[in-house]
C-alpha positions as CSV (number, residue, x, y, z in Angstrom):
1,M,10.4,9.0,-4.3
2,T,10.6,12.8,-5.3
3,K,7.9,15.4,-5.3
4,E,7.7,14.9,-9.0
5,D,6.9,11.1,-8.6
6,I,4.2,12.0,-6.1
7,T,2.7,14.6,-8.6
8,K,3.0,11.8,-11.4
9,I,1.0,9.3,-9.2
10,E,-1.7,11.9,-8.3
11,N,-2.1,12.9,-11.9
12,K,-2.3,9.2,-13.2
13,L,-4.5,7.8,-10.5
14,G,-6.7,11.0,-10.3
15,F,-6.7,11.9,-6.7
16,T,-4.5,13.6,-4.1
17,L,-2.5,11.3,-2.1
18,P,-2.8,11.3,1.8
19,E,-0.2,13.7,3.5
20,H,1.2,10.9,5.7
21,Y,1.8,8.8,2.6
22,K,3.6,11.7,0.9
23,K,5.8,12.5,4.0
24,F,6.8,8.8,4.3
25,Q,7.7,8.5,0.7
26,L,9.7,11.8,0.7
27,N,11.7,10.5,3.6
28,Y,11.8,6.8,2.6
29,P,13.5,4.7,5.2
30,K,16.9,3.7,4.3
31,E,16.4,0.6,6.2
32,L,13.7,-0.6,3.8
33,T,16.1,0.0,0.9
34,E,18.8,-2.1,2.5
35,L,16.7,-5.2,3.1
36,E,18.2,-8.3,1.6
37,Y,14.8,-9.7,0.5
38,S,13.0,-6.9,-1.1
39,C,9.9,-8.8,-2.3
40,E,8.0,-7.7,0.8
41,S,8.1,-4.0,1.1
42,I,6.3,-0.6,0.8
43,S,7.1,0.4,-2.6
44,N,8.8,3.5,-3.4
45,D,8.7,3.0,-7.2
46,A,6.2,5.5,-8.6
47,D,5.7,3.4,-11.7
48,W,4.9,0.2,-9.6
49,V,2.3,2.3,-7.5
50,I,0.7,3.5,-10.8
51,R,0.8,0.2,-12.7
52,T,-0.5,-1.9,-9.8
53,N,-3.3,0.5,-8.7
54,M,-4.5,1.0,-12.2
55,M,-4.7,-2.7,-12.6
56,M,-6.6,-3.0,-9.3
57,Y,-9.2,-0.2,-10.1
58,L,-10.1,-2.2,-13.2
59,G,-11.1,-5.0,-10.9
60,H,-12.9,-4.6,-7.6
61,V,-10.8,-2.4,-5.6
62,P,-12.5,1.0,-4.9
63,K,-10.4,4.1,-5.4
64,S,-10.8,5.0,-1.9
65,F,-7.9,2.4,-1.2
66,M,-4.5,2.4,-2.8
67,S,-1.9,-0.4,-2.8
68,I,1.4,0.7,-1.4
69,G,3.3,-2.6,-1.4
70,E,3.1,-6.4,-1.4
71,D,4.6,-9.4,0.4
72,V,6.3,-12.4,-1.0
73,G,3.0,-14.3,-1.4
74,G,1.4,-11.9,-3.5
75,N,-0.7,-10.2,-0.9
76,Y,-1.1,-6.5,-0.7
77,F,-0.7,-3.6,1.7
78,F,-3.3,-0.7,1.3
79,I,-4.0,2.7,2.7
80,R,-7.2,4.8,2.5
81,T,-7.2,7.7,0.1
82,D,-10.5,9.2,1.2
83,I,-9.9,9.8,4.8
84,S,-7.0,11.1,7.0
85,K,-6.8,7.7,8.9
86,E,-3.3,6.6,8.7
87,S,-3.7,2.8,9.1
88,V,-2.3,0.4,6.6
89,Y,-4.5,-2.6,5.7
90,Y,-3.3,-6.0,4.7
91,I,-5.2,-8.5,2.4
92,D,-4.2,-12.2,2.4
93,H,-5.7,-13.1,-1.0
94,E,-6.5,-16.8,0.2
95,E,-8.5,-15.6,3.3
96,A,-10.0,-12.9,1.3
97,S,-11.3,-15.3,-1.3
98,E,-13.6,-16.8,1.5
99,V,-15.5,-13.3,2.2
100,E,-19.1,-13.5,1.1
101,E,-20.2,-11.6,-1.9
102,G,-21.9,-8.2,-1.4
103,L,-19.9,-7.4,1.8
104,P,-18.0,-4.0,2.0
105,W,-14.6,-4.2,0.5
106,E,-13.2,-3.6,3.9
107,S,-14.3,-7.1,4.9
108,Y,-11.4,-8.5,2.7
109,F,-8.8,-7.0,5.2
110,T,-7.1,-9.6,7.3
111,K,-4.8,-7.3,9.4
112,E,-4.5,-3.6,10.1
113,Y,-1.3,-1.7,11.2
114,K,-1.6,1.5,12.9
115,D,0.4,3.4,10.5
116,L,3.3,3.3,7.9
117,Q,5.9,3.2,10.9
118,E,4.4,0.1,12.4
119,L,4.4,-1.7,9.0
120,K,8.1,-0.5,8.4
121,E,9.1,-1.8,11.7
122,K,7.5,-5.2,11.0
123,L,9.1,-5.5,7.6
124,I,12.6,-4.6,9.1
125,A,12.1,-7.1,12.0
126,N,11.1,-9.9,9.4
127,W,13.8,-9.4,6.8
128,S,16.8,-7.9,8.5
């Protein structure tokens, strides 16, 4: 992504992206672009990020979370947009469907990665 892509995402989604995410995207790891199986990744396509999150915000996803990628099973990776915590969260849509109504949205997360670097390493290990 370029600085212009980041500005485009911020303008379309209506909030400032976390600094750690901007830094990651501006220095997008070459290893992720070289993966043979690119269906599981951290997206570096600004239009995908905008389209996916606009769709999710129409549903039940609060704007304090932003999808940054997905896996081959249609499950999503999220970051927080309202705090500086660098964790990446994962939602398995099958497990999340079992969460009780009325619980905080965070209850849907089935895995947490320390940061984008940890997720990147997991993706590379799985698909290299």
